N, C-alpha and C positions, 0 to 999 in steps of 0.2 A: 880905874879900873872897872873891865866888862863881867855882870852877874850871867853866869851861868848855870842853868835851871839844869836838873835830870829829868828830862823825858822818860827813859825808860829805856827796855831793850828791842829788837828785830831780830829775825831771820833773815839772813839774806834771801833774797824773792818773794820773802812775801808782801806783798801790798801796805802799805803807811798811813795811816789813816788815824787824824787826830782832830776834837772840836776846840779852840780856842776861844776865850771870850774877851774880848778890846775892847778898850778903854779910853777917852778922853784924858786931857788933863782936869777935867773935873770928876772925874772916874765915873761919867755917863758910859755907858751903854756908846762907842761905837757907831753909828748907824751911817755906811759907807757901800758906793756899791764895788762889788766885789773884783772889779779891775784895776783898782785903787791900790790893792792888794799884794804886793809880792812873797814869795819864801822860798829859797833859795837852797841845797842841800849841800853843804861840801865838806870837805876832807881836810884829817889835821895839817896840811899840806896847801888849804884854799883851792883847791883845784876842786870844780864844780863837778859834782854828780849827778845830779836833778834839778828839775825846775817843777813846784808844787802846782796842781791845780789847788783853786781855792773859789768856794762856792758860800755864800749866804745858806746859814743854819735858819732853822723858823723863830728861836730869840733871837730880838736885835742884840748887835751886838758879837755875837757869834758866828763863827766861821768856820768852815770844815776845811779841813789842809788835805791833799791827797798826792802822794807818791807811787802809781799803782806799779812802776816798774823799776825794782831794787837789785836786780839780779846782778848789775857791776860794783853796786859795795861788796868792801874787802871784808870778810869774816874777823872778826878779835882786833877789831878799828874802830870809832867812834865816829859818827856824822853831826855834825853841827850846824844846825839853823835859824833863822831869827823870821820875822814877819817885817815887812818894809810898807810903810803905810806911805802915799803919796797924794792923795787927793785933794793939797788945800795950795800947790808946791814947793809945801816945807815937809821934806821928808822925813819920815821918825821911824826907828824901830821900836823895836818889843829886844828884851833880852834873847842874850840866844843859850841853845836848846843844844841839849847832846842827847846821845841813842849813842846805844851798847848797839855793834851788829854783831849778831852770832850766825855762826856756822848754820846754816841747814843743814838737816841730817836725812831727810828723805825728799830725794828731787825725781820727776816725774819727767820724762822728755814726754813734748808734745810730737 
């Protein structure tokens, strides 16, 4: 059974930015090139909604996950994601995270 961690809520249309701390199997901070990490955001039907931009943070093992455009995410649903490491040729994924998408009330047309 997969472990799903509730990550919180997001208003549709807002940028999603989160800092995650990743560790290796010994519990030490995972220090890797961010290019070795991938995070995809999917709906409950497994439809790909977004692929995150991942950048290393200042602290070893911390990575910033960003999705700039969530305007196509459906309100009152959940979005799921994990982070996959593929640096040593053996893919490994974090637990799955769940975000509740809320309706945006204020919509400013550009």
